[in-house]
C-alpha positions as CSV (number, residue, x, y, z in Angstrom):
1,M,23.5,-1.0,-16.0
2,T,21.6,-1.7,-19.2
3,Q,17.9,-1.7,-19.9
4,I,16.0,-4.1,-18.0
5,S,13.7,-6.3,-19.7
6,K,9.9,-6.9,-19.1
7,K,10.5,-10.4,-17.9
8,L,13.1,-11.2,-15.1
9,L,14.3,-14.4,-13.3
10,V,16.1,-13.5,-10.1
11,T,18.0,-15.6,-7.7
12,C,19.7,-15.4,-4.2
13,A,22.7,-17.5,-3.3
14,L,21.5,-20.8,-1.7
15,P,21.8,-20.8,2.3
16,Y,23.5,-23.9,3.5
17,A,21.2,-26.4,5.0
18,N,23.1,-27.1,8.2
19,G,22.0,-24.2,10.3
20,S,19.7,-21.3,10.9
21,I,19.4,-18.2,8.9
22,H,21.2,-15.4,10.5
23,L,21.4,-11.6,9.8
24,G,24.3,-12.1,7.6
25,H,22.1,-14.1,5.5
26,M,19.3,-11.6,5.6
27,L,21.3,-8.8,4.1
28,E,21.4,-10.6,0.7
29,H,17.8,-11.7,0.7
30,I,16.4,-8.2,1.9
31,Q,18.7,-6.5,-0.8
32,A,17.3,-8.8,-3.7
33,D,13.6,-8.7,-2.3
34,I,13.7,-4.8,-2.4
35,W,14.8,-5.0,-5.9
36,V,12.2,-7.5,-7.0
37,R,9.6,-5.7,-5.3
38,Y,10.4,-2.5,-7.1
39,Q,10.5,-4.3,-10.3
40,R,7.1,-5.7,-9.7
41,M,5.6,-2.3,-8.9
42,R,6.8,-1.0,-12.0
43,G,5.0,-3.8,-14.3
44,K,7.9,-6.4,-14.6
45,Q,7.1,-9.9,-14.6
46,V,9.5,-11.3,-12.0
47,Y,10.2,-14.9,-10.9
48,F,12.0,-15.0,-7.8
49,I,13.7,-18.0,-6.7
50,C,16.0,-19.7,-4.0
51,A,16.8,-23.0,-2.3
52,D,18.5,-24.7,0.3
53,D,22.1,-26.0,-0.6
54,A,21.5,-29.5,0.8
55,H,24.6,-31.5,0.1
56,G,28.0,-32.0,1.4
57,T,30.2,-33.6,4.2
58,P,29.4,-31.0,6.8
59,I,25.7,-31.9,6.4
60,M,26.3,-35.6,6.5
61,L,28.6,-35.3,9.7
62,K,26.1,-33.1,11.5
63,A,23.3,-35.5,11.0
64,Q,25.4,-38.3,12.2
65,K,26.0,-36.3,15.4
66,L,22.2,-35.5,15.9
67,G,21.5,-39.1,15.2
68,I,19.4,-38.7,12.4
69,T,19.5,-39.1,8.7
70,P,20.8,-36.2,6.4
71,E,17.2,-36.2,4.7
72,E,15.6,-35.6,8.1
73,M,17.9,-32.9,9.0
74,I,17.6,-31.0,5.7
75,N,13.8,-31.3,5.6
76,K,13.7,-29.7,9.0
77,I,16.2,-26.9,8.3
78,H,14.1,-26.2,4.9
79,K,10.9,-25.6,6.9
80,E,12.9,-23.4,9.4
81,H,14.4,-21.4,6.5
82,Q,11.1,-20.9,4.8
83,H,9.4,-19.6,7.8
84,D,12.2,-17.2,8.6
85,F,12.2,-15.8,5.0
86,A,8.5,-15.6,4.9
87,D,8.4,-13.6,8.3
88,F,11.0,-11.1,6.8
89,F,8.6,-10.6,3.8
90,I,11.0,-12.3,1.3
91,S,8.6,-12.7,-1.8
92,Y,10.1,-15.9,-3.2
93,D,7.9,-17.6,-6.1
94,N,9.7,-20.8,-5.3
95,Y,12.0,-21.8,-2.2
96,Y,13.2,-25.4,-3.0
97,S,16.1,-27.6,-2.3
98,T,19.1,-28.8,-4.2
99,H,18.3,-32.4,-2.9
100,S,15.5,-32.9,-5.6
101,I,14.8,-35.1,-8.4
102,E,14.9,-32.0,-10.8
103,N,18.4,-31.2,-9.6
104,K,19.6,-34.9,-9.9
105,I,18.4,-35.3,-13.1
106,L,20.0,-32.0,-14.4
107,S,23.3,-32.7,-12.8
108,E,23.6,-35.9,-14.4
109,Q,22.6,-34.7,-17.7
110,I,24.8,-31.6,-17.7
111,Y,27.8,-33.8,-16.4
112,L,27.3,-36.4,-19.3
113,K,27.0,-33.6,-21.7
114,M,30.3,-31.8,-20.6
115,K,32.1,-35.2,-20.6
116,K,30.9,-36.2,-24.1
117,N,32.1,-32.7,-25.3
118,G,35.6,-33.4,-23.6
119,Y,35.3,-30.9,-20.8
120,I,35.9,-33.5,-18.1
121,K,39.3,-35.0,-17.4
122,S,40.0,-37.8,-15.1
123,K,43.2,-37.7,-12.8
124,T,44.6,-39.7,-10.0
125,I,45.4,-37.4,-7.4
126,L,46.7,-37.4,-3.8
127,Q,44.2,-36.2,-1.2
128,F,44.3,-36.1,2.7
129,Y,42.6,-38.9,4.4
130,D,41.4,-39.0,8.0
131,H,42.3,-42.5,9.0
132,K,40.6,-42.3,12.4
133,N,37.3,-41.6,10.7
134,G,37.7,-43.3,7.4
135,I,37.0,-40.4,5.3
136,F,38.6,-38.3,2.7
137,L,38.9,-34.8,3.7
138,P,37.3,-31.9,1.7
139,D,38.8,-28.4,1.6
140,R,36.9,-27.1,4.8
141,F,37.8,-30.0,7.1
142,V,41.6,-29.4,6.8
143,K,43.1,-26.5,8.6
144,G,46.8,-25.4,8.6
145,H,49.1,-22.6,7.8
146,C,48.6,-20.7,4.5
147,P,51.3,-21.5,1.8
148,K,51.5,-17.9,0.7
149,C,51.5,-15.7,4.0
150,Q,51.9,-18.5,6.7
151,S,48.9,-17.5,8.7
152,A,47.7,-20.2,10.9
153,N,44.3,-21.9,11.3
154,Q,43.4,-21.4,7.5
155,Y,41.1,-23.6,5.5
156,G,42.3,-26.0,3.0
157,D,41.2,-24.1,-0.2
158,N,41.8,-20.3,0.6
159,C,43.4,-17.8,3.1
160,E,41.0,-15.5,5.1
161,V,44.0,-13.3,6.0
162,C,45.6,-12.7,2.6
163,G,42.8,-14.0,0.3
164,A,45.2,-16.5,-1.6
165,T,43.7,-19.6,-3.2
166,Y,45.6,-22.9,-3.2
167,N,45.3,-26.5,-3.4
168,L,44.6,-28.6,-0.4
169,T,47.9,-30.3,-0.7
170,E,49.9,-27.1,-0.5
171,L,48.5,-26.4,3.0
172,I,51.4,-26.3,5.7
173,N,51.1,-28.5,9.0
174,P,47.5,-29.7,8.1
175,C,45.3,-31.0,10.5
176,S,41.8,-32.8,10.4
177,V,39.1,-30.6,11.6
178,I,37.0,-33.7,12.3
179,S,39.3,-35.6,14.4
180,G,42.4,-33.5,15.1
181,V,44.9,-36.2,13.6
182,I,47.4,-35.2,11.1
183,P,45.9,-36.5,7.8
184,E,47.5,-39.1,5.5
185,M,48.2,-38.7,1.8
186,R,46.2,-41.4,-0.2
187,K,45.5,-41.8,-4.0
188,T,42.1,-41.4,-5.4
189,Q,40.7,-40.9,-8.8
190,H,38.8,-37.6,-9.4
191,F,37.1,-35.8,-12.3
192,F,37.9,-32.3,-13.2
193,F,36.2,-29.6,-15.2
194,D,38.6,-28.0,-17.7
195,L,38.0,-24.4,-16.8
196,P,41.0,-23.2,-18.6
197,L,39.3,-24.0,-22.0
198,F,36.9,-21.2,-21.3
199,S,39.6,-18.6,-20.4
200,N,39.0,-16.4,-23.7
201,M,35.2,-16.7,-23.5
202,L,35.3,-15.7,-19.8
203,E,37.6,-12.8,-20.2
204,I,35.4,-11.3,-22.7
205,W,32.2,-11.9,-20.7
206,V,33.8,-10.5,-17.6
207,Q,34.5,-7.3,-19.3
208,S,31.2,-7.0,-20.9
209,G,29.6,-4.9,-18.1
210,T,27.9,-7.8,-16.4
211,L,29.9,-7.4,-13.3
212,Q,30.7,-4.4,-10.6
213,P,34.1,-2.7,-11.3
214,Q,35.4,-4.0,-7.8
215,V,34.4,-7.6,-8.8
216,V,36.1,-7.4,-12.1
217,N,39.5,-6.3,-10.6
218,K,39.2,-9.3,-8.3
219,I,38.7,-11.5,-11.1
220,K,41.5,-10.1,-13.1
221,E,43.8,-11.4,-10.3
222,W,42.6,-14.9,-11.0
223,F,43.1,-14.6,-14.8
224,N,46.7,-13.5,-14.2
225,S,47.6,-16.2,-11.9
226,G,45.9,-18.6,-14.4
227,L,42.6,-20.6,-14.2
228,Q,42.9,-24.1,-12.7
229,Q,41.0,-27.4,-13.6
230,W,38.2,-27.7,-11.1
231,D,37.7,-31.0,-9.1
232,I,34.3,-31.7,-9.1
233,T,34.4,-35.0,-7.3
234,R,34.2,-36.2,-3.7
235,D,34.7,-39.6,-2.3
236,A,32.3,-41.6,-0.3
237,P,31.1,-41.5,2.3
238,Y,29.4,-38.3,1.1
239,F,25.9,-36.9,1.0
240,G,24.9,-35.8,-2.5
241,F,24.3,-37.2,-5.9
242,E,26.4,-40.2,-7.0
243,I,28.3,-39.4,-10.5
244,P,27.0,-41.7,-13.4
245,N,29.0,-44.7,-14.1
246,A,31.4,-43.9,-11.2
247,P,30.6,-45.9,-8.2
248,S,31.4,-44.3,-4.7
249,K,32.1,-40.9,-6.5
250,Y,29.9,-38.0,-5.7
251,F,29.2,-34.6,-7.4
252,Y,31.1,-31.8,-5.3
253,V,28.3,-29.7,-3.7
254,W,29.3,-26.4,-5.7
255,L,28.6,-28.3,-9.0
256,D,25.0,-29.3,-8.1
257,A,24.4,-26.1,-5.9
258,T,24.7,-23.7,-9.1
259,I,22.7,-26.1,-11.1
260,G,20.1,-25.8,-8.2
261,Y,19.2,-22.6,-9.9
262,I,17.9,-24.4,-13.0
263,G,16.5,-27.2,-10.9
264,T,14.6,-24.7,-8.7
265,F,13.1,-23.0,-11.7
266,K,12.2,-26.2,-13.3
267,N,10.2,-27.2,-10.2
268,L,8.4,-23.9,-10.4
269,C,7.5,-24.5,-14.2
270,K,6.0,-27.8,-12.8
271,K,3.8,-25.9,-10.4
272,K,3.0,-23.0,-13.0
273,P,2.8,-24.8,-16.4
274,N,2.2,-21.6,-18.2
275,I,5.9,-20.8,-17.8
276,D,8.0,-21.7,-20.8
277,F,11.1,-23.2,-19.2
278,D,13.1,-22.9,-22.5
279,S,12.5,-19.3,-23.0
280,Y,14.4,-18.4,-19.9
281,W,17.5,-20.6,-20.4
282,N,18.1,-21.0,-24.1
283,K,21.3,-19.2,-25.5
284,D,19.3,-16.6,-27.4
285,S,16.9,-15.6,-24.5
286,T,15.9,-12.0,-24.2
287,I,14.7,-12.5,-20.7
288,D,17.1,-11.3,-18.0
289,L,18.7,-13.4,-15.5
290,Y,20.1,-11.7,-12.1
291,H,22.0,-13.4,-9.4
292,F,22.5,-11.7,-5.9
293,I,25.5,-13.2,-4.1
294,G,28.2,-12.4,-1.4
295,K,31.6,-11.6,-2.3
296,D,32.8,-14.9,-0.8
297,I,31.4,-16.9,-3.8
298,I,32.5,-14.6,-6.7
299,Y,34.9,-17.3,-8.2
300,F,32.1,-19.8,-8.5
301,H,29.5,-17.4,-10.0
302,S,31.8,-15.5,-12.3
303,L,34.0,-18.2,-13.7
304,F,32.7,-21.8,-13.1
305,W,29.0,-21.1,-13.4
306,P,29.2,-19.1,-16.9
307,A,31.6,-21.7,-17.9
308,I,29.2,-24.6,-17.5
309,L,26.3,-22.7,-18.9
310,E,28.4,-22.0,-22.1
311,C,29.5,-25.7,-22.4
312,I,25.8,-26.9,-22.4
313,G,24.4,-24.1,-24.5
314,Y,22.5,-22.3,-22.0
315,R,22.5,-18.5,-21.5
316,K,24.8,-16.7,-19.0
317,P,23.5,-14.3,-16.4
318,T,22.4,-10.8,-17.3
319,N,24.1,-9.4,-14.3
320,I,25.6,-10.7,-11.0
321,F,25.1,-8.3,-8.1
322,V,27.6,-8.8,-5.2
323,H,27.6,-7.4,-1.7
324,G,29.9,-7.3,1.2
325,Y,29.8,-8.8,4.6
326,I,27.8,-8.0,7.6
327,T,29.6,-6.9,10.9
328,V,27.7,-6.0,14.1
329,N,29.1,-3.1,16.0
330,N,32.2,-3.2,13.8
331,A,33.0,-6.6,14.6
332,K,32.6,-9.9,12.9
333,M,29.4,-11.7,14.2
334,S,30.2,-13.7,17.2
335,K,28.5,-16.1,19.5
336,S,30.8,-15.5,22.5
337,R,29.9,-11.7,22.1
338,G,26.1,-12.4,21.6
339,T,26.1,-10.8,18.2
340,F,25.5,-14.0,16.2
341,I,21.9,-13.1,15.7
342,T,19.6,-15.6,13.9
343,A,16.7,-14.2,12.0
344,R,14.3,-15.9,14.4
345,N,16.2,-14.6,17.4
346,Y,15.8,-11.2,15.8
347,L,12.0,-11.6,15.0
348,D,11.3,-12.7,18.6
349,Y,11.9,-9.2,19.8
350,L,11.9,-6.6,16.8
351,D,9.8,-5.9,13.6
352,A,11.3,-7.3,10.4
353,D,10.7,-3.9,8.7
354,C,13.3,-2.1,11.0
355,L,16.0,-4.3,9.8
356,R,14.8,-4.0,6.1
357,Y,15.0,-0.3,6.5
358,Y,18.4,-0.1,8.2
359,Y,20.0,-2.3,5.7
360,A,18.5,-0.1,3.0
361,T,20.2,2.9,4.5
362,K,23.5,1.2,4.1
363,L,23.1,-0.7,0.8
364,S,24.8,0.7,-2.3
365,S,26.0,-1.1,-5.5
366,N,29.8,-1.4,-4.2
367,I,30.8,-4.7,-2.4
368,N,32.0,-2.9,0.9
369,D,31.2,-4.5,4.2
370,I,28.2,-3.1,6.1
371,N,28.1,-2.5,9.7
372,L,25.1,-3.1,11.8
373,N,25.7,-0.7,14.6
374,L,22.9,-1.4,17.0
375,K,22.8,2.0,18.7
376,D,22.6,3.7,15.2
377,F,20.0,1.0,14.1
378,V,17.6,2.3,17.1
379,Q,18.3,5.9,16.4
380,R,17.7,5.7,12.5
381,V,14.4,3.6,12.9
382,N,13.0,5.7,15.6
383,G,14.2,9.0,14.0
384,D,13.3,8.3,10.3
385,I,10.4,5.9,10.5
386,V,8.5,7.0,13.6
387,N,9.5,10.7,14.2
388,K,9.5,11.8,10.6
389,I,7.3,9.4,8.4
390,I,4.6,8.0,10.8
391,N,4.4,11.4,12.6
392,L,3.6,13.1,9.4
393,A,0.4,11.0,9.2
394,A,-0.3,11.3,12.8
395,R,-0.4,15.0,13.0
396,N,-3.0,15.3,10.3
397,I,-5.4,12.5,10.6
398,G,-6.7,13.4,13.9
399,F,-8.2,16.5,12.3
400,I,-9.5,14.6,9.2
401,N,-11.2,12.1,11.6
402,K,-12.5,14.5,14.0
403,H,-13.8,17.4,11.7
404,F,-14.3,15.8,8.3
405,N,-15.6,12.3,9.0
406,S,-12.4,10.8,7.9
407,N,-12.9,12.1,4.4
408,L,-10.0,13.8,2.5
409,S,-10.5,17.3,0.8
410,S,-11.5,17.9,-2.8
411,R,-8.4,19.9,-3.5
412,L,-4.7,20.3,-2.5
413,S,-3.6,23.3,-0.6
414,Y,-0.2,23.4,-2.3
415,P,-0.3,21.7,-5.6
416,K,3.4,22.9,-6.6
417,L,4.7,21.0,-3.5
418,Y,2.9,17.9,-4.5
419,Q,4.3,18.1,-8.0
420,H,7.7,18.3,-6.6
421,F,7.2,15.1,-4.6
422,I,6.1,13.1,-7.5
423,S,8.7,14.7,-9.7
424,K,11.3,12.6,-7.6
425,S,9.9,9.4,-9.1
426,D,12.2,8.9,-11.9
427,K,15.3,9.6,-9.8
428,I,14.3,7.4,-7.0
429,G,13.3,4.6,-9.5
430,K,16.8,4.5,-11.2
431,Q,18.4,4.5,-7.8
432,F,16.2,1.4,-6.9
433,C,17.4,-0.3,-10.3
434,K,21.0,0.3,-9.4
435,Q,20.6,-1.0,-5.8
436,E,21.5,2.5,-4.4
437,Y,19.1,2.0,-1.7
438,N,21.1,4.4,0.6
439,K,20.5,7.1,-2.0
440,V,16.8,6.1,-2.0
441,I,16.4,6.6,1.6
442,R,18.4,10.0,1.6
443,E,15.8,11.3,-1.1
444,I,12.7,10.0,0.9
445,I,14.0,11.4,4.2
446,L,14.5,14.9,2.3
447,L,10.9,14.6,1.2
448,A,9.7,13.7,4.8
449,D,11.5,16.7,6.2
450,L,10.1,19.0,3.5
451,A,6.6,17.6,4.3
452,N,7.0,18.2,8.1
453,R,8.3,21.8,7.5
454,Y,5.2,22.3,5.4
455,I,3.0,21.2,8.3
456,D,4.9,23.2,10.9
457,N,4.4,26.3,8.9
458,E,0.8,25.9,8.3
459,S,0.2,24.9,11.8
460,P,-3.3,22.9,11.5
461,W,-3.7,22.8,15.3
462,L,-3.6,26.7,15.3
463,I,-6.0,26.8,12.2
464,A,-8.4,24.5,14.0
465,K,-8.8,27.2,16.7
466,Q,-9.6,29.8,14.2
467,Y,-13.5,30.5,13.2
468,G,-14.4,30.1,9.6
469,R,-11.1,28.4,8.5
470,E,-12.6,24.7,8.2
471,Q,-11.8,24.6,4.6
472,D,-8.1,25.7,5.2
473,L,-7.9,23.0,7.8
474,H,-9.3,20.4,5.6
475,D,-6.9,21.2,2.6
476,V,-3.8,21.5,4.7
477,C,-4.3,18.1,6.5
478,S,-5.5,16.4,3.3
479,M,-2.4,17.8,1.7
480,G,-0.2,16.3,4.6
481,I,-1.9,12.8,4.1
482,N,-1.2,12.9,0.3
483,L,2.6,13.8,0.8
484,F,2.5,10.8,3.2
485,R,1.0,8.7,0.8
486,V,3.7,9.4,-1.9
487,I,6.5,8.7,0.6
488,M,5.1,5.5,1.5
489,T,4.8,4.4,-2.1
490,Y,8.5,5.1,-2.5
491,L,9.0,3.0,0.6
492,K,6.9,0.2,-0.4
493,P,9.5,-2.1,-1.7
494,I,11.5,-1.6,1.4
495,L,8.8,-1.8,4.1
496,P,6.0,-4.2,3.0
497,G,4.9,-5.2,6.4
498,L,4.2,-1.4,7.3
499,T,2.8,-0.8,3.8
500,Q,0.4,-3.4,4.4
501,R,-1.1,-1.4,7.5
502,I,-0.7,1.9,5.7
503,E,-2.9,0.5,2.6
504,N,-5.5,-0.5,5.1
505,F,-5.5,2.9,6.8
506,L,-5.5,4.8,3.6
507,N,-8.2,2.4,2.0
508,I,-6.1,2.1,-1.1
509,S,-3.2,0.1,-2.7
510,L,0.0,2.0,-3.2
511,N,0.9,1.8,-6.7
512,W,3.9,3.7,-8.2
513,D,2.1,5.2,-11.3
514,D,-1.0,6.2,-9.1
515,I,0.8,9.0,-7.3
516,N,0.4,11.3,-10.4
517,N,-3.3,11.5,-9.2
518,P,-3.6,12.9,-5.5
519,L,-6.2,11.3,-3.2
520,L,-9.2,13.9,-3.3
521,N,-12.7,13.2,-2.0
522,H,-11.5,10.0,-0.5
523,K,-12.5,8.2,2.7
524,I,-10.0,6.7,4.9
525,V,-9.9,4.6,7.8
526,P,-9.9,6.0,11.3
527,F,-6.2,6.0,12.6
528,K,-4.6,3.3,14.6
529,T,-0.9,2.7,15.9
530,L,0.8,1.9,12.6
531,F,4.4,1.2,14.0
532,Q,6.0,0.7,17.3
533,R,9.2,2.7,18.6
534,I,12.2,0.4,19.1
535,N,12.9,0.2,23.0
536,I,16.5,-0.3,23.8
537,N,15.3,-3.0,26.1
538,D,14.3,-5.1,23.0
539,I,17.9,-4.9,21.8
540,I,19.4,-5.8,25.2
541,N,17.0,-8.8,25.5
542,M,17.8,-9.9,21.9
543,L,21.4,-9.8,22.6
544,S,20.9,-11.6,25.9
545,A,18.9,-14.3,24.2
546,S,21.6,-14.7,21.4
547,N,24.3,-15.2,24.1
548,K,22.5,-18.1,25.7
549,K,22.2,-20.2,22.3
């Protein structure tokens, strides 16, 4: 990864506004938030943005089923999403919606510019039509057999078994997901973005180090099979933005979804007039742009999105960070098994920091899937955070409060050990930058083990019983608190909720560069319970509640 600039714009993929945030979504938002929080700790100016992806046929149909307007539904979902992310400490500067005036204007302007420059082609095509419901069927509303591997029950645009992509009309034995009828073929005029015109530019960009090696290998497969023109049109009825000068034709949701990054930032600039919009998006910008996405949307972000940015004269992403899927107990999240766990359902029973920590123990820079093993989850959180980290503070603070009026000593009992702890700053920092959070945790737990061995060896509980050793007791316990402070500083991007309580307890703000100076002659606050051990009954109750929804 190249040197990170002083100013950053960071985005997560936009959650779809037709349902609740679940633990699969949370992986990405936690991954990005940890990275953003670390960068902010190191003095970077970061704007972190996201939005609800609020258009498309699924939203229109679900709103109809609920008996409300699409606008009413997406507004309700938007408030729910904001609440969930806030309670997981996701530190967005702006969480917006693609159904906005900024996004509408930008989508129209970008489309007209692409059309003027010759990048939009008009074609009459054959498309599936549900005659029972009077609607043209988008890719995800037709299922059938994959034309490549013949697997049944596959969507109209790609196969989840073999990974093949294909045209909707290639699907074998198609069936409407809405009504179950065999769809008819009807002619309709659509507009296409001429993606193949950008093949050379995209091949160079993909090989520029912007993407992870696993992602590059996947994109090479698409280049080898040949890039296709991209259908950016959907027919009425449709919930979205109408295409200029094309009555009853609407922008495909994926066009205005990616443009939604720009629209959301534009809205942030309205709220903070000191931000120079053009300096972030002009072609020669020196400000970094990073996208965090799942591997299911690589195609849109690595091909369509940079091509759109190229043809309108905007800058392309500095890097796209891709992650894998979440499984629960080694299986796909499932409502029938009770493992389709929403963010709110989780928060009703467990601390947000517990999930943030566990995901961090699993996250790396590759795109492999991550398993949320609930038994391991309990053991890791209780074993690491409670038994090793919080216990380090607990076994020292009682002596500081009781014997020294909550004041730390004026000296460290083992300065060399303290230097060892702060010498890990560069290594841990580089691992944060590379999203190697599993390695960050590994380093921190090694330090926690080392600190606890030091306390075991010094045995302050024995020193306290020996006459004339008050200074030794003070120095040893103060040393333990200082080692705890360094560990918690390293963990601050991962555990923001616990960090707030620790900062109140230590009576300081935990800043990365401040660890070079130990806390000496410093008054701390009397100790209170900082973190609750997970009870297995909390897991059982959470799964039981998930199963009922």
